[in-house]
N, C-alpha and C positions, 0 to 999 in steps of 0.2 A: 442381633443383641441377645446375650445370655438371658435366660427368664429371670434369673435373680436380680438383673439391673433394671428390669422394667420399673417404671416411675408409678408411684400410687399418689393419687389426688384425692385427699379425704376432705369433705366439707365440714363445717361445724356441725351441722345436723348429723352427720354420720359419726363424728367423734362421740356425740351423746348416746350413740348406741352402745357404748361400753356399761350403760346403766341396765341394758337388757342381760337376760340370762344366757349369755353365749359363752360356749367354752372356748379354750385357748386355740384348739384346732378349728373350730368355727370362724373365729376372728380371723385366722390365717388363710381361711378359703375365702372369706370376704375380701381380704387384702388382695389374693391371687385375681379375684374376679375385678377389683378396682385397677390393677395393673394391666388388665386385658382390653380395657374399653377406653375410647377417646371421649373424655368428659365433654368435649365441645362440638361433638359431632351431630348430635340432634338439634341443637340450636342453630347449627349452619344449615340443615336440611329445612327446619322450620323457616328461617328466614328467606331461603331460595324458594320456598313453597309460596309463602306470603308475596314475594314479588312476582312469580308467575301467576297467581291469582289475581293480580291487580289489573291483568289484562281483561278489559271489559268486552273484547270480542270473543272470549272463550265460550264454547257450548257447555251444556250441563253435563254431557258425556266426556268432554275434556276436562272439566273440573274434577269430575268423579274420578278419573284416571290419575290426575295429579296428585289428589288427596290419597288415594289407594297405594301410589307408589311410595308417598312419604310415610304412610303408616306401616308398610313393608320394610323400609330402611330403618325405622325407629325400633322395630321389633328385632331386626337383625343386629343393630348397633347395641341392643341391651342385652344380646345372648352372647354367652361366652362358653367355651368347651375346652376342657383340659383332661389330660389323662391322668391315671392313677400313677403311672412312672414318673411323670413330671411332677406330680404333687410330692411323691416320695423323694424325688431328686432335689426339689427345693427344699425340703424340710431336712434333707441329710439323713433320712431313715431307711433302712432295709424294706424293700416292698412286702417282704414276708411277715414284717412287723405289724402291718396294717391289714386288717381283714375288709372284705367287701362289705361286710354287715356294718362295720364301724363306719366307712365312707357314706353308706346310704343312710346311717343313723344321722350323720352330720348335716347331710343334704336335707333330710325331711325335717329337721329342727329349724333351719335356715328359712325354708320355704313356709314354715308355720309362724315365723316371727313376724310381729306386727309393731308399729310405731304409734305412740301415742302423740297426736299433734293438736294442741289447744287452739281453738278457734274463738270468736267473739262470743258466741252463745252456745257452743257446743264442743265435744271432743271428737275427733276423727281418729280412726285406728286402722289405717290401710296396712296391708300386708307388705313387707319389704320385697319379697320376689313373687312374681306371678307363677312362676313354674321352676321346677328343678328336678333332676333324676340323676341316677348312677347306673350306668349301662353295664351289666356285669360281664356280657359277651365282649364288648368292645373296651372295657374297663376304662369308661369315659364319663366324666362329670360335665353336666349341662346345666347352666343357671341362666335365668331370664329375669332381670327385675321387673318391677311392676311399674312400667311406665305409663300404663293407663290412668295411673294416679299422678296428678300434675305435681303434688308435693314429693312424692317419691322420685319422680323424674328429675325434678329439680336438684334432690338431694345427690344424686349419681352424675346428672348430665349438665348442670348449670353452676359449676364450682366458680365461675367468676363472679357470681352475685353473692357468693358466701364468703365468709372467712374461712380459709382452708389451708391444709398443710400438704407439703409434697415431700415425698422420701422414696427411696428405692426399696423394693420390695425386699431385698435382702436383709435389712435392719430388723424387720420383724419376723420372718417366716423361721428363723433359726434360734429365735427366743425359747426357753423351755418352761418359763413360768409366766402364768397369765399376770401376775403383778409386775414382771417386768414389761410385759406388753404395754400394759396401761400406763405405766409410769414413763416409758420411753415416749408414748404420745404426748403425755402431759408436758414432758420436758421440751420436745420439740415445739409444741404449741407456745410455750412460755420462754424460749430460748432467748429470743430478742432482748428480754429483760436482763439477761447476763447473771444478775444476783437479785434474788427475791425471798421473800418470807411467806410461808403459809401456815395457816392454822393446823395443829396436829389433827384435830377431829375432821377437819375438811379434807385433809389428805387421805385420811384413813377411809373416810365414808364416801366422799365424792369422787376422789380420785382412783384410790385403789379398791374401794367397794369391800374392805375388809371388815369381817364381823367385831362384835363388842370384846371378843376374846383378845383382839389386838389393840384394845384402848389404852392398855399400858405400854409406854414407849419402849422399854427395854425389850418387850415382847415382839412388838412391831418391828423394831431394829435388828433383833437377832434372826427372826424368821422370814422378814420380807426385805427389809431396806438394804442390808448388807448383801444378801444374794442378788437382788436387782441390781445394786451398785456395781458389782463384779461383772455381772453377765452384760449389762448395758455398755459399760466401759471397753468390754473385751469384744463385744460382737456387733455394735453398732457404730454409726457415724458420730456419736455424741460421746462426749466424757463430762461427768459431773461430779460434785462432791457435796456434802450436806452437813450441817452442823445443828444439833439441839440448842434450843434457845429455852432459859427459864426466865420468867418474868415476874419476879416478887415472890415466887414459891420455889420449892424444891423439884416441883415437876415440871417436865418438859411440856411447854404450852405451844411452841411454834417449832418449825424446820426452816433453816436458811438453805436454799439451794444456789449453786454457782454451776453454770453450764454454759457449753460452747461445743462448736463444731471441732472434730479433730483436724479437719483440713483448714487450719487457719492461716496456712501460709499463701502466697500470691500464686502458687501453681498447684495442680493436683493432676492425677493421671486418668485418663480415660482409654478404655480398650479401642484399639483400632477398628475393630468390627462394628462397634457401636456408632463411630463417626460415619463408616460406610453406610450403616442402616439409616442414618439421618441425613443421607444425601451430602455428605461432606460440610454439613451445617456446622459452623464453628462458633456459633453464639454460645456465651458462656453459660446462661441459664437453661440451655438444652441439656447440660450434664451435671451442672451443680446443683445441690438440693437447697431449696430455699423455702422459708416460711412466708406466705402471703398473707395479707390482712386486708380486708375490705375497708375501704375508706368511707366513714360516713359523713355526710355533708348536711347541714341545717336544711330544713325546708325553704323553697324559693321564697315564700312570703316573708320568712324570718331574716333572710338575707336583704330583701327589698325594704323592710322595715329598719334595719341596721343602717343601710345606706341613706335612707331618708332622715333618720336621726343624725348621722354624721353630716349631711347637707345642711340640717338646721343648725347644727353647731358652727359649721364652717360660717353660714350666713349671719349668725350671732356674733361671731368674733370679727367678721369684716365690718358690721356694723358698728362695734366699738371702736375698730381702729379708724374708720371714717370719721367717727365722732372726735376721736383724740385729735386727728389731723385737722379737722375744721376749727377745734378749739385752739391749736396751736396757730392757725393763720389769723384767727380773731384777734390773738394776743399780740402778734406781729403788727397788725393794722393799728392797733392801739399806741 
């Protein structure tokens, strides 16, 4: 499979990383990393390990060996390597235009990046990556996510328990504006709504993270939205339109977005090699880009309470029905 066709699975927690001070190139490196890991691999090995450890006949030595093997697998699963040549090819830039010192700077910033995670009585601030390096001799980038942190491990390797989006790497690595990158992810996350409205300030501050300079709509539109509109529609799998909305004033208060996938037809093209690489698996979700959303269910106690209330209502209605039937019989006997 071509590298640009690799799938990126990004959890809602990772989407929030756009709030951090990451450059466009650092966001692209993060996407390359995500495209090269199997987000469900660690959960599988942990389940297999638990099953093995359930054997009560294991010796301490055997238990230790099983745990060590699991830990080795987790570190290996969290480690990704790719070359400078591959990086330049994905971004479609000549290798001479990117210096070793630049790549090293990107990697250093990524491994210094931490995530603020609110807990009940405190804030935890784990690093996103445990280690990273750029080998000047091999021209190779190595990144290992901080899987020793349970929270970070779940951000990368437990996407099934998060709301998350999935897209092909080629949709982001060729974007040339960080605003296009952020707007693309926002559109992809909300695409299922088809048409929706967003407050102008929310769009500027929370989505695009653009400064007060862009608080005036015409400036935001001319310098960010128009350029992002052209780039996203030309380079990604999405097409979108937007309309400024004025509510009671002459100033634009909201933006209305309309967005959809370009491949809206019943069929789409897939590279032959991609099908071969997937062992001729013809499942549509193997190739079609889909937005997944975690389904939230009420607590069991709440469901049981609803059932009990429903049963009481049924019993009440049955009692009333029986009373009516009895009254009818009494009238007939008279």
